[in-house]
Structure formats: structure tokens, C-alpha cells
C-alpha positions as CSV (number, residue, x, y, z in Angstrom):
1,M,0.0,0.0,0.0
2,A,2.9,2.4,1.0
3,S,4.6,1.5,-2.3
4,T,1.5,2.4,-4.3
5,M,1.2,5.7,-2.6
6,Q,4.9,6.5,-3.1
7,T,4.5,5.7,-6.9
8,S,1.4,7.9,-7.1
9,R,3.2,10.8,-5.4
10,T,6.1,10.4,-7.8
11,Q,3.8,10.5,-10.8
12,V,2.0,13.6,-9.5
13,A,5.4,15.3,-8.9
14,A,6.5,14.4,-12.5
15,T,3.3,15.7,-13.9
16,T,3.6,18.9,-12.0
17,K,7.1,19.5,-13.2
18,R,6.2,18.9,-16.8
19,S,3.4,21.4,-16.5
20,Q,5.7,24.0,-15.0
21,M,8.2,23.4,-17.8
22,A,5.5,23.7,-20.4
23,A,4.4,26.9,-18.9
24,V,8.0,28.2,-18.9
25,R,8.7,27.3,-22.6
26,P,6.1,29.6,-24.1
27,S,7.5,32.4,-21.9
28,V,11.0,31.7,-23.1
29,A,9.8,31.5,-26.7
30,A,8.0,34.7,-26.3
31,T,11.1,36.3,-24.8
32,R,13.2,35.1,-27.8
33,S,10.5,36.4,-30.2
34,V,10.6,39.8,-28.5
35,A,14.4,39.8,-28.7
36,V,14.4,38.8,-32.3
37,S,11.7,41.4,-33.1
38,S,13.7,44.0,-31.2
39,K,16.8,43.2,-33.2
40,A,14.9,43.3,-36.5
41,A,13.4,46.6,-35.5
42,T,16.9,47.9,-34.6
43,R,18.3,46.7,-38.0
44,T,15.3,48.3,-39.8
45,A,15.8,51.5,-37.9
46,F,19.5,51.6,-38.9
47,A,19.2,50.0,-42.4
48,A,20.4,53.1,-44.2
49,P,17.4,54.3,-46.2
50,A,18.7,57.8,-45.7
51,P,22.0,57.2,-47.6
52,V,20.0,55.7,-50.5
53,A,17.9,58.8,-50.7
54,A,21.0,60.9,-50.5
55,R,22.6,58.9,-53.3
56,S,19.4,59.4,-55.4
57,T,19.5,63.1,-54.8
58,V,23.2,63.3,-55.7
59,T,22.6,61.2,-58.8
60,R,19.8,63.4,-60.0
61,A,21.8,66.5,-59.2
62,A,24.7,65.2,-61.3
63,A,22.5,64.0,-64.1
64,A,20.8,67.3,-64.5
65,P,23.8,69.2,-66.0
66,A,24.6,66.2,-68.3
67,A,21.0,66.2,-69.6
68,A,21.1,69.9,-70.1
69,S,24.4,69.6,-71.9
70,S,23.1,66.8,-74.1
71,A,20.0,68.8,-74.9
72,G,22.1,71.8,-76.0
73,K,24.2,69.7,-78.5
74,T,23.4,69.7,-82.2
75,E,24.0,66.6,-84.3
76,T,27.1,67.0,-86.4
77,K,26.5,66.4,-90.1
78,R,29.1,64.3,-92.0
79,W,29.2,63.6,-95.7
80,Y,30.4,60.5,-97.4
81,A,31.4,60.3,-101.1
82,L,31.7,57.8,-103.9
83,V,33.9,59.1,-106.7
84,A,34.3,57.7,-110.3
85,S,34.5,58.9,-113.8
86,A,31.3,60.4,-115.3
87,D,31.5,57.9,-118.0
88,F,31.3,55.0,-115.5
89,F,28.5,56.6,-113.6
90,F,26.2,57.6,-116.5
91,N,27.3,55.7,-119.6
92,D,28.2,52.3,-118.4
93,P,25.4,49.7,-119.1
94,Q,26.0,48.0,-115.7
95,N,24.9,51.2,-113.9
96,E,21.6,51.7,-115.8
97,S,19.7,50.9,-112.6
98,M,21.4,53.8,-110.8
99,A,18.8,56.3,-112.1
100,E,15.9,54.3,-110.8
101,Q,17.6,53.8,-107.4
102,L,18.1,57.5,-106.9
103,R,14.5,58.3,-108.1
104,E,13.1,55.7,-105.7
105,R,15.1,57.3,-102.9
106,V,13.7,60.7,-103.7
107,R,10.2,59.3,-103.7
108,F,10.8,57.6,-100.3
109,F,12.1,60.9,-98.8
110,T,9.1,62.8,-100.2
111,E,6.6,60.3,-98.7
112,T,8.3,60.3,-95.3
113,G,8.6,64.1,-95.2
114,R,12.4,64.1,-95.1
115,D,14.8,66.5,-96.8
116,R,17.0,65.1,-99.4
117,D,20.5,64.4,-98.1
118,F,22.3,63.2,-101.2
119,Y,23.6,64.8,-104.4
120,I,25.7,64.2,-107.5
121,V,28.6,66.7,-107.6
122,P,30.4,67.1,-111.0
123,E,34.1,67.5,-110.6
124,P,34.0,68.2,-106.9
125,K,36.5,70.9,-106.0
126,W,37.6,69.2,-102.8
127,L,38.9,66.1,-104.6
128,D,42.2,67.6,-105.9
129,A,42.5,70.1,-103.0
130,K,42.1,67.6,-100.1
131,Y,42.6,64.2,-101.6
132,P,45.3,64.3,-104.4
133,E,46.2,60.7,-104.0
134,Q,42.7,59.4,-104.4
135,A,42.2,61.9,-107.3
136,K,44.9,60.1,-109.3
137,L,42.8,56.9,-109.2
138,V,39.8,58.5,-111.0
139,K,39.5,59.2,-114.7
140,R,38.2,62.6,-115.7
141,P,35.8,64.2,-116.0
142,C,34.5,62.7,-112.7
143,V,31.5,63.0,-110.4
144,A,30.9,62.2,-106.8
145,L,27.8,60.7,-105.3
146,I,27.6,62.2,-101.8
147,G,25.3,61.7,-98.9
148,T,25.0,61.9,-95.1
149,D,23.7,58.4,-94.7
150,K,26.8,56.2,-94.2
151,H,24.9,52.9,-94.5
152,W,23.3,54.0,-97.8
153,I,26.6,55.1,-99.2
154,T,28.1,51.8,-98.2
155,F,25.3,50.0,-100.0
156,M,25.8,52.0,-103.1
157,K,29.5,51.3,-102.9
158,L,28.7,47.6,-103.0
159,R,26.3,48.1,-106.0
160,L,28.6,50.3,-108.0
161,D,31.9,48.5,-107.0
162,R,34.5,50.4,-109.1
163,V,34.3,53.7,-107.2
164,V,36.6,55.4,-104.6
165,K,34.9,55.9,-101.2
166,I,35.9,58.9,-99.2
167,D,34.7,59.9,-95.8
168,L,34.7,63.6,-95.8
169,P,35.7,65.3,-92.5
170,E,33.1,66.8,-90.2
171,S,34.9,70.2,-90.5
172,M,33.8,70.6,-94.1
173,S,30.8,72.8,-94.6
174,D,28.0,72.0,-96.9
175,S,29.1,74.7,-99.4
176,E,32.6,73.1,-99.6
177,V,31.1,69.6,-100.0
178,L,28.7,70.7,-102.7
179,A,31.2,72.9,-104.6
180,V,31.1,72.0,-108.4
181,G,34.3,72.3,-110.3
182,G,33.2,71.2,-113.8
183,Q,30.5,69.8,-116.0
184,V,29.4,66.4,-117.2
185,P,30.0,65.9,-120.9
186,E,27.5,64.7,-123.4
187,F,27.8,61.0,-124.1
188,P,27.2,59.7,-127.6
189,A,24.4,57.2,-127.9
190,P,25.5,53.6,-128.2
191,A,25.6,52.2,-131.8
192,K,23.5,49.2,-130.6
193,W,21.2,49.0,-127.7
194,T,20.5,45.4,-126.6
195,A,18.6,45.9,-123.3
196,P,14.9,44.9,-123.3
197,Y,14.0,48.4,-122.1
198,A,14.4,51.9,-123.5
199,R,17.6,53.8,-122.6
200,Y,17.3,56.5,-119.9
201,T,17.2,60.0,-121.4
202,P,20.7,61.5,-121.3
203,G,20.9,64.2,-118.6
204,W,18.6,62.4,-116.1
205,W,21.4,63.0,-113.5
206,E,21.1,66.8,-113.6
207,V,18.1,66.9,-111.2
208,F,20.5,65.5,-108.6
209,F,23.0,68.3,-108.9
210,P,23.3,70.8,-106.1
211,K,21.1,73.8,-106.6
């Protein structure tokens, strides 16, 4: 009987201890949670949003002059030229399509509201004055197909092939680039025309001369 009572007291004591420990654990967990929350709040309080804002302000302040400077700049125009003899440009059967290509480009510019940026310059004055070595490679009289669109000029160089390509310096004014130093001669009509279409009227190129 005494043994049974001792066992019962032991079980009651164990149960009481477990209950006390269970009650303490939530308290400890809560304490840890409060500590963690406190640390998180401290980190948040000192997480440096102010420096970020400061950097943004400094960045905007530095970007403003750059934007103003960029807005004040004007795009520099540069001309590119393809030079060859007038006979090659206008009297060689392989270049018969050139007239149509230039007319199509004019039509495209008109439809899109753009100003024409290409010309044919007979005997350009700048050729001998600025590029004497290249000038020696070209038969006379010569002409230059010039334009400000580098990609288009490169395309025409591939189509025409036997021409001298010259990238004119940005320092050259439009009046210098377009200065005409001679005239295109009259070419005699070929004795025999074998193409399945009529020959372009001589002088078609004059509408592309600088005005």
C-alpha cells in the first residue's frame, strides 16, 4: 500500500514538473521572439534608407547638367562620297539601274517628309584640293555621289563596285562639299542597244546636282 502511494506521489510530482516546464517554454519562446523582433526593428531603424535617398539626390543633381548639356548639343553632319568617272556613272550599261535607285530614294524621302541628303557633284573641288592621291585613281571628268547616310553610301559602294569611297571630314561645310568644279560631258548614244527596255534619257542626272 505504501509503495503504491509513493508511486502515485512520484507520478504527481513528475506531472507537476512537466506542467511547470511547459508553462516556462512559451515564456522563453515569447522572450526570444521579443528579442528577435527587437533586433529586427533595430536593424530596420539603422538599415540606411537615408543614404540611399542621399545617393538618389546626388545622382539626380549630377545627371541634370549632363541632360542639359546633351539637350544643348546639335548633331554634327558628316558627308560620305563615292567618286568615279562620269562615263562610268552615267554611260556604263552596268549602272543603268542607278537612275531608278536615286529616283526611288527621292520618292521615299518625299513620302516620309524628309529633306534630301544626297547629291551628285560634278568634278568636286575638294577632290584635288584635299585628296590628291585618291584623285589620281579617278578618270576625268569625274563625279561624286555624296550623302550623309553612311549605310546607304556603303550599300551604293557595293552596288557600283568600281568607285573610290571617301569619308569627308566633319569640319567641311555644306558649301565646300557641294562645290562644283566642272561639267558632265554629253555621251554619244551607243551604236547598238540590246537591253529589253528603253535607254534612260541622257541628262537624267542633272536633277540630282546641287542647286
